[in-house]
N, C-alpha and C positions, 0 to 999 in steps of 0.2 A: 260574264267570264271576266277572267284579271287580265290581266293583263299576259302572264306566262300563259293560264292557257288560250289565251286567241294563238300566239308562237304557235301552240304546239297543233291547234289547231288550222294552224298555217301548214302545216305539212305534209308529205305525202299520202296519201291514203289506201297504198297500194307499197310490199314491197321494192317497191324501187330502191334499188342498189346503188353504189356505184356503178364510173363506165366500167369497173374491175369488179365483179363481184370476191366478196371477199371471204377467204379461210376461215373454219375455223376458230385455227390459231389466232388472227388479225385480230377476229370480236373479241376472242379474252382480252386479248394483251392490249387494245383498243381501250374498252371498258377497264377497265384493272384501273390505265395511269386518270383517263378521266374518275371514276369513280375517288379516285383517291388523291386530285386535285381538288375535285369540288369537296368532298370530307373533308380539308384540312383548311378550307378556309371557307366550313360553314358561319354563319354568320343570322343574327336574328331578321325574321322577313323576308331570307332563303325559302325557297319552296323545296319541299321531296313529293313527293307522286309516292301514292301502291301499284303495285303490280302483286296480280293472283300468285300463290304458293306455283301452285300446280306450272302456267308457263314458265316461269323466272326457274325452274328445279329440271325443266327439260330443256332449257335455255344450258343452263349448265351443262346437265351432262352432253351434248350437242359439244360445246364448245372444249371441253376435254376429254372427245374422246380418245384422245391420240395422246393423256399425259397418263404417266403413272401410277396408281391408288396411289393413297395419301387414308393421313385422317385431319387432314386441317380443316375440315364442319366445323360451323360454330356450333355452341350448346343447344345452341334455341332449333338448333333441325334445318335453318338456312345458307346456301352457301356463303362463302365468301367475297367481295366484286373485288377480293383482288387476283383473284384465278383457285391455282391447284385444286379445284374442288372435288372432291369422290365422282369420276362418274359412276354410268352399273355396272362399267365393269363387264356387259354383257350386247359382247356385234358392235356395230358402227349405227350409234344416234341421226333420227331425223331431224333434219330440222326443222325446228317450231313455225309455226303457220301462225297469223296476223296474234294480237296481243288480244287473248281475252280476257275481260273484266268482270262479265256477267257476274260469275257467280259469288262476285262482289257485292254487288248491289240488293240493295233492298226493294221490294216487292211495292213499300207502301210509299205514298202522293208528297210531292213536297212541292209546299202551296207557295215559298216563293224563294221562285224560278229566278229570279235577278238576281242572288246569292248565287257569290263563286265556290260555291258547294251546294249547289241546287239539283246534284247527283245525290240523292243518301243509301251509304254504305250501311250495311247491316248492324245493331247493335253490337254482337257478342263476338267480333273479328277476333282474332290473333295473331298478333308480329312471330312472324316465323313458324305460325300455324296454318296460318288461312296467307296471309301477303306478304311482302318485301317493302321498304322503304327505298326510294332510290332517288339522287339527290335529281333534283332539273335536267339539270347536262345527262346523265347517263338516260333518265328515260324520251330525252330528244335526241341519243345516237339512236336508242333503240326502237325510237317512233320511226323513225327517219327508213330504219331498214325494215321492218315486221309491219307500220301498220298497225290500226284495231283500235284499241281501248275500249270505256268510254276513260276521258282523261280522273283521275283521282286525284289533285294536286290539293298541298296539304299546308299548310305556314310552317316556319322554325320561327320557335315563342322562346327565348328567355322562361331559366323555369326555379330559376337558387333568388341568390339572395345576391352575390358573389357580380354574378353579371354576366359571368362568365358561362353560367351554364347553362345547355340547350336541347328543347326534350322538343319532336315532330309533334302537335298536336294534330292528332290523326280525329281524333271527336270534339270537337269546337258547339259548342256553348249551342244547343237547342233550347230554344225560347219559344210560348208563346204569346202573339200580339193579342189582348186582348180590350176593346174599344168602347168606351160610354160616352154617351151617351144610347148612340146607332147600333152598338152589339153585332160590329164584323171580328173576326178574328183571322189568325196569320200565323206562322209555321216557319223560326226561318233561325239560319244555323252565327253564329256569330262565334268570334276569336273573346276565350275567356281576358283579351289584354288588349282591347282593343276597352276606348272611353265612353264614359254615357255620351258622351258628344254628338258619340259614330252608333247609338244605339238611338239616339233622336234623331239622326238625321236619316236613317233606313226603315222607322217606324210613317216618319213622312213621307217618305219617296212610296211604302207599300201602299198606307190609304188617303195620297194627295195633300200631305195637309200643310200647314206650313208652322217653322218652328212657334213661332208666337201663340200657334192656338192650345196649343198641350200643353199640359204635365204629366212626367209618366213618375207613375209610382213602384215599389218592388210590392208587387200583388205577395206576396211569399202567403204562401193557405186562404189564401181567396179575405186576406186581408189587409191593407194596406196600411206599410210596415218603417215607410219610410219613401221621403216624398226625393227622388233621383236628377238635383237639381247642378251635381256637381259634375260639371262638363269636361272636368281635365283627368278626371278617378274612373281608373280603370272597372271591368264589372266582374274581374275578378276581385278588387281591394273591398267594391264594393256589396262582399259577400255573396253575387247573384249563382243558379248551380245549375245542373242541365233543369232540364225541362221541367223548370218553372216561368211561372204565369208574369207576366209584365201589364199591366195597366194602365192604358194609353184614356188617359182623360180627357174629351173637348170641350173646352171650356167654356159657360155663357150659351152651352148649349145651338151652336153654331152647325151648318149648314158644313154639307162638304168644299160647296161654294164661294165659304167666307172665306177673309181672308188677315180677317181683323180677330181683335179681340184683346182684356188685359186681361192676367192673370188673378183670379177672382179666389187667390189661395191663400187666408187668413195668418196671423205672425207663427201662429203654433207648426206651421208646417200643413194643412189638410185641406181641403175646396168647404166652402159654403156647402151644406145640405142638400140645397138643387141641381150642385153639381152630381152629385153619387146618392141622386135617389138610384138608377134606376144599375143595377150589377149584377155581372152578367151570372152565368149559371155557369155548372164548373166546366169546365174543357169536355169537347166530343170524343178528346182523343183517349179519357183516360189515361190517362201521365197522371200523375199527381205529384206537388213539389219534391225540387230532390234540395228544399235548404236547409238555411237553421239562423236562430238570429242572433246575433249582436251583442253583446253588452250595450252599442252605443246605443243599437236602435232602440232597443228595451227601455234607456233611459232617454231619448229622448221624444218618447210620443206623450198624448198631452192625456193617460190618462192618469185614476191613480192609481197605487202602488200597492194596492191588494188584487185590480186588475192585472197589470200590467205581469204579475209573480204569476196568476192566473194563466192569464196568457202566454209566457214563457216557459209552463210547468207543462202545459198542450191540456188544459183545464179550461175549456170556458167557462166565462161568471152571470150566471143566470143574465142582467144586462147582454152582457156581448149573443149568448145563446138566440134571448131576442130579436135583435138587430140582427144577427146571421137567416135566424128563421126566417123572417120580414123580405129581406133580400132579395130568397130563391136556391141562394147558396146552401149547398146543402153538407152537410155535418154525418161524417163518417160515427158515430158511437164515443158516449161519455168521457175511455180511456184511452187513456194513451200509451205506447208501448207497445206498442203489436203490428208492429212494421217490421215486417221479414228482408232481410239481404241478395242483393241477388248475388249466382255463383260467377267469377268470373270469367272461374275458367280453376275447376281444379280446389277455389279457394273457400271449400267451408273448412275449412283446420283454423284460415280465420274470421270464421263468419259466426261460428260455435261462440270463442271465443269472445268476438265483441260485444253479441249479444250480451254475456257471462257479466258482464264487465259494465257494462249502458244500462244494466238491470240493479246494478246494486243501487241499491238507494241514495248511501250517501256520496257515492262517482255523480247518479243521476244527478241532484242538490248542487251538486260542485259546478258541475260543467254546464250545468243552462241557467245557473246565476255572469255573474260577471268574474269572473277567473282571471280575465287577465294583467289585471294591477299583479298578480304572484307567477307570471312569466319569471323567472329566470333567465333573459335573451345574452346572456356573458355564458352564463357554465361552461366550459369545456368539455366538461362528462355530457350534458345532456346535446338535444340538439337545434343548439336557437330555436327553440321555442314552438318549432314547425311541425313536431309531433303533438304536442302536448295542444294548439291551432285545431290539426285536424280530427285527432282525437271530438274534441269538442265540436268543431261541426259535425264531424257524422253521427254522435250521439244528441244532439239537435233536430237534426233530420230525421230519427230516428222514434222519436218521443214526440212530433210535430207530428196536428193532427192528420188523420188520413192511413191509407190502410197499404196503397199503390208499394211495392216494392223497390227498395235502395240500390243505384248503383254506388260500390266506397270503390273503384277511379280511384276520383283523387288524395283516396289515405292511403290504399293499396300500393298508387306511387310512391309518397310518402316513406312506407316503412320499406319497400324494396331503394329504395336513395341513400337512406341516413341502416339500412340492411339487407346489404346485400344478400345472403345467405336466403331470405323467403322472397327475394325476385323472379323473374320465369312465375309458370303457374303449372310448378310439381307442387305434389304434396309436401306438408310437411308435419312439425306433429304441431297442435294445438295447446300443450303446456309449453313451450320452450318459444314458443308467436307469447302465450303470455306473459310469460320470465320477462321477454322483453318491452315485451308493452309494458310492463309496472315499477320497471328501472326503471324505461325510459323515460314518463310519463313523472318520474320525479323527481330525474334532475332535471329536466323542464319545467318541473311547479316546486325544486325545491325554494324555501322563501331565506336562506342564510344564500345571502351575494358575495364570501367571502368565509369561505374555510379555516377555520384555524387551526393549528397543529395542534396534535394532545398528541401525549405519548404518557397511550396507559401501560398504570404499575401492574406487576404478581398481585393476583391474594396476598402469598406468604401466609398465609395462618389468619388473613382478617376475617369476620364473618361473611355468610354469603350477601346477609340484604348486601353489608357496606359496600361491598364490592359488582354488585349489581345493579346500583341505583345509582354505581361512578362508570362504573360503562355503560348505564344507559343514558345520564346525561353527557358524557361522552360527544355519541351518536346525533344526541339528537341538535349539539352542540353543530354539530354537521352535515346534519341531513334534517331538513324539516320542513315537509309537504304534506298535501291530502294524503296520498299517500302511504305516507311512514304513518300517519294520526289515524287511518284505518287498519292498512294490511298490516302492516309491521309489530314482531311478538321480540323475545328471545330466549334465547335459550340457554341452559348454560351446561358448556362441554367440557368435560374433568380427560386427561389425560395420565399412565400410568405410564415413567418406568421401565421395563421391563428388565431390566441393568440394576439398576439404584434405587427404582420406586420409587423418581419423582413422580409428583403432584402436581400441576398446573391446573391451573382453572379456570376461565377467559368468561366473560356474559357478549357474546357472538347474536348481533338480533336477524333474524330471518322476512321473507319477502311470504313463502310457504313453508309449509309441507308434503315431501316425495316419500311415501311408508311405501314399505315396499311389502311385496305378495309373496309370501314365504309360506307354507303347506312342512315341509319337515324339517329336520334338521340332523342329513345327508344329503347327499349324496351319486348318484353314481359317473365314471369314469374308466373309461374305457381305452387300456395304450395297448401298444402293438409291442414288445417284444423280442427282442432278436440274438440271439445262442451266440459269442464272438466267437468259440471256439472250433465250429462246423462242426455240431453234434445236433442242432438239430435246426428245421427250418423255423419260419419266423410263424408267430404266433396273434394272437389278440389274449386279454384277456380283460374282464369288467368287473369292476373294484364298486365295493363305497365306503367314502369317508363322510366325514363330518363334514357338512355343509357350509362352515367358518373355521374351516382347520387348517391346517400347515405343509405345505407340505415334505414332513419326516413322514407324517401318515398318510398319506400317499406312496412313499418309497416302504411303509414298511408294509400296508397293505399288496402290493404289487410283487415285496419278496416274499407271503406267506403264497401267493396264486400262484409264482411261475414253483414254490419249492427249489427256493436261493439255496448253492452250500454253503456253508463255514465259512470254505477261501473265495467267495466268490464276492460281485456288489453290482450295487445300481447304481447307472450312470441318466436318469432322467432326463431326457429334452424336447427342447418345443421345437416343432419343425415348422418352417415357412416358404412356400418359397422354391424348397426339394429343398434347402438348407437349414442349416442346422444355426436358430436363430437364440438359442441363448439354453448354457444350460441349465437346470432346477436343479442344483447342489448347496443351495441355501434351506437347507432343513426349517426355517421360520418364514421362509416368503409363503405369504394369505394364498387358498387354494382358490379364494374370490379372482387373484387379477389371472387364473387360468380361465375360462367361457365354452363356451360347451361347443363349440368349433373352431375353436384347434386342437392339432394332430398334435400327439405325444408319442413319444420310441419312449425306450423302458433298455438297454444292456448289458447285458449280462460278463460282466469281466473279470479280470483277479484283481483282489485287493489289492489295490496301489499302493506301493509303497512311494518312499521317495524322492527315488531312482528311473520309476515310469514316466512316461512319456503316454498323451494318448495322440492316436492315429486318427484322422478325423477324413472316411471313403468317403469322395461324392464326386458321384455316376456323370454321366455329361454323354451324349447321339449330336449329331447331324441334323440341325432342321435347315429345312430352305427355307431362305431368307428373303431371297430378290430370284430371277430367271439364273444366274446363272452368276450366285452368291451361298455360301452357305460357312455355319458355324455353328463351335457345341457352346448347343445350351445343355443347363442343368438336368436335369427328370424323375421321378424313386423316389428313395427313404436315403442318406445317408448311410454310410456303419462305424461303427467305432468300435478300437478294440484298441490296447498298454503294449508298450516294448522298454522292455524294462534298455538304459541307457549306461551303466553300468560299465560296459563296452563301448567299445567301438560303434554305431550302426552305418550297414552297409545296407548299397540298396537292396543285396539281393533278402536281406530281414525282411521289408519294407510290403518284400514281393508274396516273399511268404507267407508273410499274415493278413494280407489283400488276398490270397489264393484259397486258405483257411476261410476265411473267411464265408467265400463265396461256391465254400463245396459240397454245400444242399441245394444248390440252387442250378450246380451240371445235372441236366437232362438224362434219362435213363438208356442206356445204348453207346453214351457216344464215349468214345476209348478211345485215352489220346495215347500211342507206342511212346518207345524213344526214336524214333526213325521218322516221328515225325512230318509232313512238309511243314516250313513254315506256313504257304498259302493255304494251309487245309483247315489251319488254325484259328481261323477267321483276322486276322488282322495282316498278312502280306498287305492285300486290295488296296487297305486306302492307307491313301497320304499321309493322316497323321501317326499312322503304326512305326514305330521307334525301333526295327531288329528284328529279330527271332531270335529262338532257341529256347530250349529251354533248363528247367531248374528242380533236381528233385524235392519233394516236399518229404519234409522231415515231422511232418504234422499222424500222430498216433494212427489218425481215423481216417486218412487216406492210405488206396493200397498201393504199396510200393511200386507194383505190377502196372500202375497206370502218371506217367506223367503230367503235367497241368498242365496248360500254353503260358508262355511266360506273355504279360497281358502290359498293355503300354499305359501307362502310370509316368503322372509329372510330379513333380513333388512343389509347392511354395515353400518355403526357407524363412526366414525372418527378415530378409532383407526387399521383400518378394522376384527373389529370384523364381525361373522357374527351374524346376530340375528332372532331367530325363533319365526315371529311371529304367528303363529298359535296355539301355546300352548298356551296360555291364554290371554284375551282381555284388564286385568286389569293390563299386565305386566309395567311400567314407561321405555320410551324411551329417554333415554338422549342425545340429539341434536342441532345441531347450528343454528343460522337464515344465520349468513354468510357461508355457504355451502349447497346445495341441498339433501337432505335424496336419497340415491339410493334404493330402494328396487325390489327382484328379485322374480317375477313372475315362480311356474315352473307345466309349465303346462302339466298334462297327459292324457294318449291319452281319456279318459273320460271323462276329461274335453273338452278336445276339443268340444266335442261332444253335449256339452250344448250350445256355443257360436258358433259366425259367425264371424271367424281371417280374411274370406279376407278379408275385410274394412284395417284394420294392414296390409297387407304381398305387399297389390300393391303400393307399393308411388312412381309416374310418380315423371319426370325426369322434371326441372324444365323451359326448352325446348327441344320437340323433333322433330327431324332435318325427314322434310320429303323428297320426292322424288323433287329436286331440276327443278321449271319450267322453261319450256319454255321466259317467260320471264324475269327471275333473270338472263337467263344465256347473253341474247338477249340483259337486256341497260347496255347502258355505265356505265364507271366506270372515270372521269378523273384522269392524272396523277396526275394533278395539283390539286387539291380537297383533294388525298393522302396523298397531301407533308401535306396542310393546315391543315390536319385534325392533321398529327405527329406532328406542328409547334402550335398549338391547347392550351392552358392552359391548366389541368387539375388539378383533386388531385394525390398525392401517394398513391399507392398500401400497405395496414398498416402492409406490409413485408418492406417495404423502407421504412417507417419514420420517419422522420429528424429528427436530436438533431440542435436548436433551444440555437444560444449559448448564447443568450439574455433571455431564459425562465428557460434554461439548466437541457430542459426535452424533450423527443421525442413529434417530430408533427407529424401528419398529413397536409403535405402545399402542397401546390396548386405548379406545378409550370408549365411554357415556356419557350420553345427552341427554338431560332430562328439562322439563317447561319450565319456562321461567314467567312469564309474560308472556299472554295471550291476546292478540289481539282484536280489536272488533269483529271484522274478518278475517275469518280463519280458511284461509285455501290451502286442498292439501290432495295431491297429485298420489294418483296410484299409482307405483313406476309397473304398468302393464309389459314396458316394449323394452329387449333389451336386447345390446346395441357394439356388435363385437364389426370387424374387417369384412366378412365375406356374410354375416348376415344378420337379421333384423328376425326376432320373433316374440311374435304378443304370448301373452299369457289370459287367457280367457277369466278366469274363472269366479268365479259371481260372490261378488264383495257385498256383505249381510251390515251398509251402515243407517244409520238410522237418522230419521225424517227431522222428527220435532225430540227435545229434550240429549240429545249428542254430549254426556257429563264428560266433560276432564276435571271434577276437582278434584278428582286422586292423581292425577297425571302433573299437577302445576305443582311442583316444589317448593315455590318462594308461598307462602301460609300466612302475610300480612293481609293480603288485601280480601277484603271481603267482598268484592263486585262476584257477578253474578260466576258464573262458567259453563254455561246451559249453553248449549247452540240448538239454535235452528237450519234446516236447511230450506236454500230459497232458490239456488240453479247450481244446476250441473251440468259439462261434456260428456257425449259418448261418443265411443268410435267403435263403428261397426265395419267386420271383415274382418283382412288382413292388410301387412305393413302398406302392398305394393298398390295393394287396389280397394285398401277402406273406402271407409265414410263421418264425417261430425258433422251431431249436431247437436241439439244444446235442449236440456229442460226447462225451464225457467218460472216461478212458482213469480207475478202477480200479486206484489203485496195492499195494493188499491179494491182487489177482484177478488183475494185469497184466491188465486184458484190458478193452474199448475197448465201451462204451453208447452208444446213445444215446437221448437223452432230449427227446423228445418233448411236451411236457405233462405229461399223467398217465401215458402210455405211454414204459415203457421196455423197447429189447430189448437183444441183439448185436450189434457189426460185427467184420466183419474191421477188422486195421489198414489194408489197402488200399486202404478206403472211405471214409475217414476225410476223405481227399486228392475234394476238390471243387469247381466254379466258388464254388461258395452261401458260402462259408468266409467270416465277417465279422473276427470278436474271436480272435484265437488266445492261449492260456495258455502262457506254456513257464515250466517249472520247470530252477535251472539245474542240472546234472547231480554226482552229487556223491564229490569224489573222497575217497579214504583220508584227506590230511590235515584237509578243510577241516571245516566245521561244519556239527551240521546241524538244520532246522524255525530255529524264530525264535532260539534261546538262537547258534548258529555266525550267526546272520545281525547277530544285536548284535553277537559278536566281534569278525565282520569289521566293521559300521560302529567298532567302537573304535576296532581298528586302525590305522584310518583316519582317524581325525577327533581333531584339539586338542583338548584338555578347558582348561573353561575357567570 
């Protein structure tokens, strides 16, 4: 055990508290203070301790039982050490018993009993779900109070290039030490930050050898890849991976008692033949090598170039096969690339995307060769090469001999560092991850070290071919990488101003195509209609409008549906959080900006004159905030009416307008006589009610025998001043017709008894998705029709207004896309998911996509190219289930075998080609069909790029 663990072991083993037992509050404050101090002073080499999440949460509940509930829990589900965590809110929490970490402990044997990590933990533990990490000082204090265990210490290591980023190494390297010629073996845990000298020392200690007796080899794939004789080099820098085999070679066949013997390794780094005559069979643990070959290892071997390349690609040469066979090492098949990825917890989205990328032939070839010289270490837009290195190492593991699944923890850690949106273990969108990886890998591998500034010129009537080549040459001058070579194409974008008809043509690069899944040209929209003259209850209507239409189409459809009078007009608004989010009064607003889960209201008001001002009525009621505090919060649907401001507006005028709007909501049998007592009007008992009294209603729709109660109204003027409108009817109100009057109606409990407000509370969504019918699931949709919908001309959304250089104004121009230049690998994203503020919807429709001969010849606007525009499908990701509980897999064709496989995380199984197509297809990977005259791979794509680009 380490010194830290020894200290802990000396602590009391029972609940031995101090002379005066601490209260829960005292414990909470003390641990908080210790934790804050410890975390502020954390440095490399410090220790943190794992503690089971279950016990930690019990302690949190215990020490916070007297605290007010709040929302300060961490996003990962663990509670903050700083205190103020939620208690369970149900009675008094019991004091926890001794710490019990047994649910973290693996049942597997540990052979290296002298290791600081001699207690093995489960391989699939997640921080925040299974355990929390506590600084050593916090653990020591908790252990002194509660006892228990076992102590699970983990060291803090440096995790970044800046030497200031630290991480707790929860899973140190687990290595299999294999001794030849004796045949002994042992499993050890060692930090990846330890050096090779420490590995030598540990190996000699375990097998009772002297340092002079042994050579230690990187035994990746049961092949000697590198002699590990640089004693100061760290295991991480030596590319040693989790569960990798290390060969401990005893020189000159000395026995255990021999203490001498020099190295018999010749100059090429390999030992004499006699010393390697007895190699071991694979480890009984069944664990595969989780490592990859770095370029310098390949270059340092004494093999021929051909043999080196074969072994790098995972295809052993005949000679090496014979050598392996004679040594007793079992190979697991001729073809590589059939290695799965372990699911670390909702990481199927990542696994499916990675498998498609690593099985892209151009990428597989590139990352298994020496790509390090192309890493752009200084690119401010990149990840200082770390993403490219992590991806390259993972790709090599997946193409290495052997079929044992790989745990992509190092890659996941890099991903979380550079893309925090993918941190944690929530489900994410596989296509979003794919887009980040392609862009990040491009920046890490950009051959352009200093990007020139280039000002692209407008077309100005020049031929498209000239402008397109100029744009592409400018793009390549700043962006030149394997990703550009393989995945980037170019499309033509044409914008037309709706006012002056100015035409702007640009040629922009693309990494993938996101195709919409459109079935019809219309959509249904549901709107709630309010008659603000008090003549009718609110009602809903559903209208059919063009899918790519404008607001004027919706207003016209609603006007017809509600039989709008000639003297009336429709005010269309979007309601959000019981407030008016925006007035949809611009007839050119695209309907695509209105989502299906939005809430729309239409108000029938008198046609407005220049002197009319709009009145917004916001409803509020009291809600309990704490045990002794209440506040007024908006609820229901706001109402809108208009008022002429030709004459002076008084508070009584606004009272009349509001009372008129609420007349249809009065409950039957409610009579308000002239002698109505203020207390019975539902106002006097509420502390926010302002005065009493009655006002005659002049509205013709109200019986003159009834007198409506004065309502507790408050007006917010332009200066944000609150004006009480119930204090007097003759009070003058200063308003401006330029902006609406905002009036708040505070509903007391007794006032609520007089009105039926259900009509204000249940505002329907624009479109409510029901269960997907069998017909919708089976109705085919051609991939070609999806592409045509993507290329169809349509208006820009309001958020993407275009600045017209001729009008000098922002315009909602129409946009038309055309494919101009296609890449070697065409990635197509089917837009199955629609995201909005409160809803994520998935389109389950089956898309009929071609596997062979995807012909894009007629869709490419540049007719100069003689290259084949036929594509073959070789990979795709699938998404099954709903948004919240879905699962990703990948279908991949191994080109060497000409056979399709299903990659489901760690499970891989062959499938028939006819089973590749399904309604779950999400991202499609097509590769240009090679002709006899076209180049192949990256070299071919570069030659094609050079032929069609200007040199500058």
